N, C-alpha and C positions, 0 to 999 in steps of 0.2 A: 853292619860293612862288608862290602865285596871282597871274594877271597880271592888275590891277588889268584893263587895256582889255578884257579877256575879263570880267570881272566887269559891267562897265559895257554891252557886247553884251547878257550875258546877259540883263539886270534889262531891258533895254529892248526884248528880243525876246520876255519875259514879259507885259510891259506889253502891248505889241502882240498879242501871240496874247489877252488879255483882252479885251480893245476888240473882235476880232474875233470871239470868243466871246460878247459881249455883242451884237455886229449879227447875227450869223451865226446863232448856234445851234448846239447841240452837232452836232444833224444834217447842219449844214453846214460841219461843221469836220474838218480833217485834221490830227491832233495827232500832230506827230512830236516832241515834243519828251524823250516817255521812250523812244523808241524806241533800239535796241539799237547805235545807233551806237560806232565807235570813232575812234583817230585817223588811223587809216589814209585816212577817208570823208571826210576835211575838211581842204583845204590852212589855213584858218584856221579860224577861230571862224564863218564862217559860210557859204563858200562851199567846195561839195562838190566831190569830186573822184571819177572815174567811177565809183566803187563807190559812194560816199553816195549820187548820182545815181540810180544802180540801187536802192537801196532806196528814196529817195525817191517815186522813179517806181512801183513795188513797192506801196508802202504807200497812194499815192495811187490806184491802180488797183484795188486790194481796197478801198476805202473806196468807191468810186463805184461798181461792179460789185454790192456789196449797200446801195447806195441807192436812191432813187427819182428821181436828177438826169437820168440819158438820157432819161425817161418823160416827167418834168417838162421837160425842155428842148423832148422833141418836141413836148410839145402849146401851148406857146409858140411853135414855128415854125408848127406848122398853123394857128395863133389870128391871126398877123400879118398886116395886108393886104399883098394886091399892090402892088406900085410900077408905079404909071401913068408911067414913065418909056419 
């Protein structure tokens, strides 16, 4: 039997992912929905165990390493005005 709470969480996460995709664009969104997680990677339907956290972290690291986010962040920092405090 499918847990109705899980269906609600899944639906909510899909809606949230859709909004993030629309706002951020595909180049700025790490999509973990179809990652090869199994039941041992989560305590419940949302919170990752240590093994799940490692998988999430590795996916995010691969995404950042393959993007221009670090360069863009560095440019943003370099162009920020210096504080006068």
